[in-house]
N, CA, C and O atoms as a GROMACS GRO file, in nm:
protein
  236
    1MET      N    1  -1.054  12.182 -10.852
    1MET     CA    2  -1.090  12.198 -10.713
    1MET      C    3  -1.110  12.061 -10.649
    1MET      O    4  -1.172  11.973 -10.709
    2ALA      N    5  -1.058  12.043 -10.529
    2ALA     CA    6  -1.067  11.914 -10.459
    2ALA      C    7  -1.208  11.896 -10.402
    2ALA      O    8  -1.275  11.992 -10.363
    3ASN      N    9  -1.250  11.773 -10.398
    3ASN     CA   10  -1.382  11.740 -10.344
    3ASN      C   11  -1.377  11.750 -10.191
    3ASN      O   12  -1.298  11.679 -10.129
    4PRO      N   13  -1.459  11.836 -10.128
    4PRO     CA   14  -1.453  11.851  -9.981
    4PRO      C   15  -1.500  11.727  -9.907
    4PRO      O   16  -1.467  11.711  -9.789
    5TRP      N   17  -1.576  11.639  -9.971
    5TRP     CA   18  -1.627  11.519  -9.904
    5TRP      C   19  -1.517  11.414  -9.886
    5TRP      O   20  -1.532  11.322  -9.806
    6LEU      N   21  -1.409  11.428  -9.960
    6LEU     CA   22  -1.300  11.330  -9.951
    6LEU      C   23  -1.190  11.372  -9.854
    6LEU      O   24  -1.095  11.298  -9.832
    7LYS      N   25  -1.203  11.490  -9.794
    7LYS     CA   26  -1.103  11.536  -9.698
    7LYS      C   27  -1.118  11.461  -9.566
    7LYS      O   28  -1.228  11.418  -9.530
    8LYS      N   29  -1.008  11.447  -9.497
    8LYS     CA   30  -1.013  11.379  -9.367
    8LYS      C   31  -1.074  11.473  -9.263
    8LYS      O   32  -1.048  11.593  -9.262
    9ASN      N   33  -1.156  11.414  -9.175
    9ASN     CA   34  -1.221  11.492  -9.070
    9ASN      C   35  -1.174  11.434  -8.937
    9ASN      O   36  -1.215  11.324  -8.900
   10PRO      N   37  -1.089  11.505  -8.863
   10PRO     CA   38  -1.037  11.451  -8.736
   10PRO      C   39  -1.147  11.427  -8.632
   10PRO      O   40  -1.136  11.334  -8.553
   11PHE      N   41  -1.251  11.509  -8.631
   11PHE     CA   42  -1.358  11.490  -8.533
   11PHE      C   43  -1.437  11.364  -8.563
   11PHE      O   44  -1.478  11.292  -8.471
   12MET      N   45  -1.460  11.335  -8.692
   12MET     CA   46  -1.529  11.213  -8.730
   12MET      C   47  -1.445  11.092  -8.690
   12MET      O   48  -1.499  10.991  -8.644
   13GLY      N   49  -1.315  11.102  -8.708
   13GLY     CA   50  -1.225  10.992  -8.670
   13GLY      C   51  -1.229  10.966  -8.520
   13GLY      O   52  -1.232  10.851  -8.477
   14MET      N   53  -1.228  11.073  -8.441
   14MET     CA   54  -1.234  11.056  -8.296
   14MET      C   55  -1.369  10.996  -8.253
   14MET      O   56  -1.375  10.910  -8.166
   15TRP      N   57  -1.476  11.044  -8.318
   15TRP     CA   58  -1.610  10.994  -8.284
   15TRP      C   59  -1.621  10.845  -8.317
   15TRP      O   60  -1.672  10.768  -8.236
   16LEU      N   61  -1.574  10.805  -8.435
   16LEU     CA   62  -1.581  10.664  -8.475
   16LEU      C   63  -1.492  10.577  -8.386
   16LEU      O   64  -1.528  10.464  -8.353
   17SER      N   65  -1.378  10.630  -8.347
   17SER     CA   66  -1.289  10.555  -8.258
   17SER      C   67  -1.357  10.529  -8.124
   17SER      O   68  -1.350  10.418  -8.071
   18THR      N   69  -1.420  10.631  -8.070
   18THR     CA   70  -1.491  10.615  -7.943
   18THR      C   71  -1.609  10.520  -7.958
   18THR      O   72  -1.634  10.436  -7.870
   19ALA      N   73  -1.682  10.533  -8.068
   19ALA     CA   74  -1.797  10.445  -8.091
   19ALA      C   75  -1.752  10.299  -8.101
   19ALA      O   76  -1.818  10.210  -8.048
   20ASN      N   77  -1.641  10.274  -8.169
   20ASN     CA   78  -1.590  10.137  -8.180
   20ASN      C   79  -1.544  10.085  -8.044
   20ASN      O   80  -1.562   9.966  -8.015
   21ARG      N   81  -1.487  10.170  -7.962
   21ARG     CA   82  -1.443  10.128  -7.830
   21ARG      C   83  -1.562  10.089  -7.743
   21ARG      O   84  -1.559   9.988  -7.673
   22VAL      N   85  -1.668  10.170  -7.748
   22VAL     CA   86  -1.789  10.142  -7.671
   22VAL      C   87  -1.855  10.014  -7.720
   22VAL      O   88  -1.898   9.930  -7.640
   23ALA      N   89  -1.864   9.998  -7.852
   23ALA     CA   90  -1.926   9.878  -7.908
   23ALA      C   91  -1.848   9.753  -7.870
   23ALA      O   92  -1.907   9.650  -7.839
   24GLY      N   93  -1.717   9.761  -7.871
   24GLY     CA   94  -1.634   9.647  -7.832
   24GLY      C   95  -1.653   9.612  -7.686
   24GLY      O   96  -1.659   9.494  -7.651
   25SER      N   97  -1.663   9.712  -7.602
   25SER     CA   98  -1.685   9.689  -7.459
   25SER      C   99  -1.820   9.622  -7.435
   25SER      O  100  -1.829   9.526  -7.359
   26LEU      N  101  -1.924   9.673  -7.500
   26LEU     CA  102  -2.058   9.614  -7.483
   26LEU      C  103  -2.062   9.471  -7.537
   26LEU      O  104  -2.126   9.384  -7.478
   27ARG      N  105  -1.996   9.448  -7.649
   27ARG     CA  106  -1.993   9.313  -7.706
   27ARG      C  107  -1.923   9.217  -7.611
   27ARG      O  108  -1.967   9.103  -7.595
   28GLY      N  109  -1.815   9.262  -7.549
   28GLY     CA  110  -1.744   9.178  -7.453
   28GLY      C  111  -1.829   9.145  -7.332
   28GLY      O  112  -1.830   9.030  -7.286
   29LYS      N  113  -1.900   9.244  -7.280
   29LYS     CA  114  -1.986   9.221  -7.164
   29LYS      C  115  -2.101   9.127  -7.199
   29LYS      O  116  -2.137   9.041  -7.118
   30ALA      N  117  -2.158   9.142  -7.318
   30ALA     CA  118  -2.268   9.056  -7.360
   30ALA      C  119  -2.218   8.912  -7.377
   30ALA      O  120  -2.289   8.817  -7.343
   31THR      N  121  -2.098   8.895  -7.430
   31THR     CA  122  -2.042   8.762  -7.449
   31THR      C  123  -2.018   8.693  -7.315
   31THR      O  124  -2.050   8.575  -7.299
   32VAL      N  125  -1.964   8.766  -7.219
   32VAL     CA  126  -1.939   8.709  -7.087
   32VAL      C  127  -2.070   8.668  -7.021
   32VAL      O  128  -2.079   8.561  -6.961
   33GLN      N  129  -2.172   8.753  -7.031
   33GLN     CA  130  -2.302   8.722  -6.970
   33GLN      C  131  -2.364   8.599  -7.035
   33GLN      O  132  -2.421   8.515  -6.966
   34ALA      N  133  -2.354   8.589  -7.167
   34ALA     CA  134  -2.409   8.473  -7.237
   34ALA      C  135  -2.338   8.345  -7.195
   34ALA      O  136  -2.402   8.241  -7.176
   35LYS      N  137  -2.206   8.352  -7.180
   35LYS     CA  138  -2.130   8.234  -7.135
   35LYS      C  139  -2.171   8.192  -6.994
   35LYS      O  140  -2.182   8.073  -6.965
   36ARG      N  141  -2.194   8.292  -6.906
   36ARG     CA  142  -2.238   8.260  -6.770
   36ARG      C  143  -2.373   8.190  -6.770
   36ARG      O  144  -2.394   8.093  -6.698
   37GLN      N  145  -2.465   8.240  -6.853
   37GLN     CA  146  -2.597   8.180  -6.858
   37GLN      C  147  -2.592   8.038  -6.913
   37GLN      O  148  -2.663   7.951  -6.863
   38VAL      N  149  -2.509   8.014  -7.013
   38VAL     CA  150  -2.496   7.880  -7.069
   38VAL      C  151  -2.436   7.786  -6.966
   38VAL      O  152  -2.481   7.673  -6.950
   39LYS      N  153  -2.334   7.833  -6.896
   39LYS     CA  154  -2.270   7.750  -6.794
   39LYS      C  155  -2.368   7.714  -6.682
   39LYS      O  156  -2.370   7.601  -6.635
   40THR      N  157  -2.449   7.812  -6.640
   40THR     CA  158  -2.549   7.788  -6.536
   40THR      C  159  -2.654   7.689  -6.583
   40THR      O  160  -2.694   7.600  -6.508
   41ALA      N  161  -2.701   7.704  -6.706
   41ALA     CA  162  -2.804   7.613  -6.759
   41ALA      C  163  -2.751   7.471  -6.768
   41ALA      O  164  -2.822   7.376  -6.736
   42ILE      N  165  -2.628   7.456  -6.810
   42ILE     CA  166  -2.568   7.322  -6.820
   42ILE      C  167  -2.551   7.262  -6.682
   42ILE      O  168  -2.579   7.144  -6.662
   43ALA      N  169  -2.507   7.342  -6.585
   43ALA     CA  170  -2.488   7.293  -6.449
   43ALA      C  171  -2.621   7.249  -6.388
   43ALA      O  172  -2.626   7.147  -6.319
   44GLU      N  173  -2.727   7.324  -6.413
   44GLU     CA  174  -2.859   7.286  -6.360
   44GLU      C  175  -2.912   7.159  -6.427
   44GLU      O  176  -2.979   7.079  -6.363
   45ALA      N  177  -2.882   7.142  -6.555
   45ALA     CA  178  -2.930   7.024  -6.628
   45ALA      C  179  -2.857   6.898  -6.584
   45ALA      O  180  -2.915   6.790  -6.584
   46ILE      N  181  -2.732   6.911  -6.548
   46ILE     CA  182  -2.650   6.794  -6.513
   46ILE      C  183  -2.667   6.755  -6.366
   46ILE      O  184  -2.671   6.636  -6.334
   47SER      N  185  -2.676   6.853  -6.277
   47SER     CA  186  -2.679   6.824  -6.134
   47SER      C  187  -2.812   6.760  -6.094
   47SER      O  188  -2.916   6.790  -6.154
   48PRO      N  189  -2.810   6.674  -5.994
   48PRO     CA  190  -2.935   6.612  -5.948
   48PRO      C  191  -3.024   6.717  -5.880
   48PRO      O  192  -2.972   6.814  -5.824
   49PRO      N  193  -3.154   6.698  -5.884
   49PRO     CA  194  -3.242   6.797  -5.820
   49PRO      C  195  -3.224   6.795  -5.668
   49PRO      O  196  -3.195   6.692  -5.608
   50ALA      N  197  -3.242   6.910  -5.608
   50ALA     CA  198  -3.227   6.921  -5.463
   50ALA      C  199  -3.344   6.849  -5.395
   50ALA      O  200  -3.456   6.853  -5.446
   51PRO      N  201  -3.319   6.785  -5.283
   51PRO     CA  202  -3.429   6.716  -5.214
   51PRO      C  203  -3.531   6.817  -5.162
   51PRO      O  204  -3.494   6.925  -5.116
   52LYS      N  205  -3.658   6.780  -5.169
   52LYS     CA  206  -3.763   6.869  -5.123
   52LYS      C  207  -3.772   6.862  -4.970
   52LYS      O  208  -3.752   6.756  -4.910
   53ALA      N  209  -3.802   6.975  -4.910
   53ALA     CA  210  -3.814   6.980  -4.764
   53ALA      C  211  -3.944   6.909  -4.722
   53ALA      O  212  -4.048   6.926  -4.785
   54LYS      N  213  -3.934   6.831  -4.617
   54LYS     CA  214  -4.052   6.762  -4.567
   54LYS      C  215  -4.138   6.860  -4.489
   54LYS      O  216  -4.085   6.943  -4.415
   55PRO      N  217  -4.270   6.852  -4.504
   55PRO     CA  218  -4.355   6.944  -4.427
   55PRO      C  219  -4.347   6.912  -4.278
   55PRO      O  220  -4.337   6.796  -4.238
   56ARG      N  221  -4.352   7.016  -4.197
   56ARG     CA  222  -4.344   6.996  -4.051
   56ARG      C  223  -4.477   6.944  -3.999
   56ARG      O  224  -4.584   6.980  -4.048
   57ARG      N  225  -4.466   6.860  -3.902
   57ARG     CA  226  -4.586   6.802  -3.839
   57ARG      C  227  -4.639   6.895  -3.732
   57ARG      O  228  -4.562   6.945  -3.650
   58LYS      N  229  -4.767   6.918  -3.731
   58LYS     CA  230  -4.827   7.005  -3.631
   58LYS      C  231  -4.849   6.928  -3.502
   58LYS      O  232  -4.882   6.809  -3.506
   59ARG      N  233  -4.832   6.991  -3.393
   59ARG     CA  234  -4.850   6.926  -3.262
   59ARG      C  235  -4.980   6.965  -3.201
   59ARG      O  236  -5.013   6.920  -3.091
   0.00000   0.00000   0.00000
């Protein structure tokens, strides 16, 4: 008698395929966001600070 645990399950295959697709999408979005944050941090570290606004004089 064949072992039923070794049979292919099409529903399990579809579920795993969808799970891998979702995980890949989330990983891609997380990578893009991390790159944006690194680029912003580097740009802020390199650029000179913005001049502070002078307080207005009261009349």
